[in-house]
C-alpha positions, -999 to +999 in steps of 0.1 A: +076+375-589+089+356-616+117+331-607+142+310-622+153+280-600+186+261-612+216+244-599+246+222-606+235+193-589+211+182-609+173+183-615+167+154-583+188+175-561+171+179-527+184+212-521+168+226-556+135+214-545+134+229-508+141+261-524+115+258-550+091+247-522+101+277-499+094+299-526+068+286-546+038+295-527+048+340-526+065+335-564+062+316-598+088+301-598+102+275-632+130+250-622+155+242-652+183+222-643+207+199-652+198+164-657+226+149-640+248+161-616+275+192-630+290+202-607+330+220-609+317+228-642+326+264-637+313+287-663+312+265-689+285+263-721+277+233-747+287+242-782+295+209-803+268+187-789+230+197-792+210+204-761+181+183-751+155+194-725+126+168-709+104+182-687+098+158-657+085+150-625+102+144-595+104+150-557+066+167-557+073+192-585+079+197-622+106+211-641+131+208-675+159+189-673+185+201-695+217+180-709+238+208-701+255+228-681+240+255-655+247+283-674+237+266-702+202+258-685+197+298-680+205+306-714+178+282-726+153+287-699+155+329-705+157+324-742+134+295-751+116+276-721+103+303-700+069+327-715+085+359-698+120+365-685+126+359-653+130+390-628+156+364-604+175+336-607+184+314-575+210+288-581+211+260-557+208+251-526+245+234-529+254+206-503+288+224-496+304+260-491+312+279-523+338+301-509+375+309-516+390+301-553+360+276-554+341+304-570+357+300-599+350+263-604+310+264-590+284+253-615+262+271-588+283+308-588+285+306-628+247+299-628+238+329-609+270+349-630+254+340-666+223+354-650+241+388-640+257+385-676+220+385-692+208+418-668+189+396-646+190+400-604+205+364-589+212+346-566+238+315-556+230+299-527+256+270-507+251+256-476+276+235-449+268+201-455+250+184-426+238+146-418+203+153-422+204+170-457+182+197-440+178+232-462+149+251-446+173+276-429+188+282-464+155+280-485+141+307-456+166+332-459+167+331-494+133+346-494+148+368-471+174+380-492+146+384-524+125+406-505+157+427-500+166+428-535+131+435-545+138+467-523+169+477-526+182+461-560+215+454-572+240+465-591+242+456-629+261+429-634+266+420-598+252+391-584+250+378-546+270+345-540+253+335-498+267+306-476+249+295-449+263+273-418+242+241-414+233+244-379+196+253-367+183+290-367+188+293-327+226+287-333+236+307-362+251+343-353+238+364-378+248+379-414+282+390-424+282+408-458+320+400-470+347+401-492+356+368-511+385+350-496+413+334-510+408+304-492+418+270-512+411+235-509+441+210-497+440+188-529+450+158-536+454+131-566+447+096-563+467+072-582+454+041-594+463+012-620+439-003-643+433-039-652+462-031-684+485-019-657+477+016-670+480+049-644+450+070-637+442+092-612+409+104-597+410+141-578+403+142-548+397+167-525+403+173-486+395+197-461+386+234-471+410+258-456+396+289-444+410+327-444+408+339-405+398+371-415+361+375-403+353+397-439+362+370-454+333+344-467+349+311-460+360+327-422+325+338-414+309+307-422+335+287-401+319+312-376+281+303-380+274+336-404+253+334-430+278+351-456+266+374-483+295+383-513+286+408-536+306+393-567+307+414-600+311+402-633+334+428-647+369+409-637+392+439-644+417+447-619+409+485-617+438+490-597+462+471-619+448+490-649+459+529-635+494+509-628+497+493-662+482+528-680+520+547-665+539+519-680+562+530-712+561+502-738+584+519-763+558+517-787+535+548-801 
């Protein structure tokens, strides 16, 4: 299978190359990723600056470094860089979970969403951080999941958001197909003063707050389950659509 690999942590990120190493023996892989870290940029794209692409060698492999966002990388790879259209896009492995409302901010997730918008099956994969930066379990699971997608397919406009616990294989409780929770980060801003006594702020992040329902992504991950959440690009609230269609707005 012809697979495009990308991320939001930049082309030198260890999780990206752990993924490439795990998949390259069975698939034709192309790495196109941001030239620097672009975490939490969401689904932004670059319009007012040119995009520059450099072919580089890093972490034992070759890839294309793009001066843009994860979504830029997917667009540019599909339209210009790759000789043939990818059959699958995998974004990650992100060093930290992407669950709950984080899906709205994550560049990792947005790269997969961009692929789904282009009609390409896609996976966003993240892993709880661990001291050894070991991604083997997550990378190997992606290989299994790709085979399942090849066998069963995905609905048009739907991609999979995967989160893997940071524990040895034998300590993983299993796999849960989950819904997106509404868990969020406990946020904080750190107020500082510069040498000219002007106030500025650093946005910081405290602890992740998970939902308790094991049907949600964060709770499953906290219970040492691999969480797989199908995410659709259609953001319409279809129940609200039906309700609003019954409203009388007083106009023809």
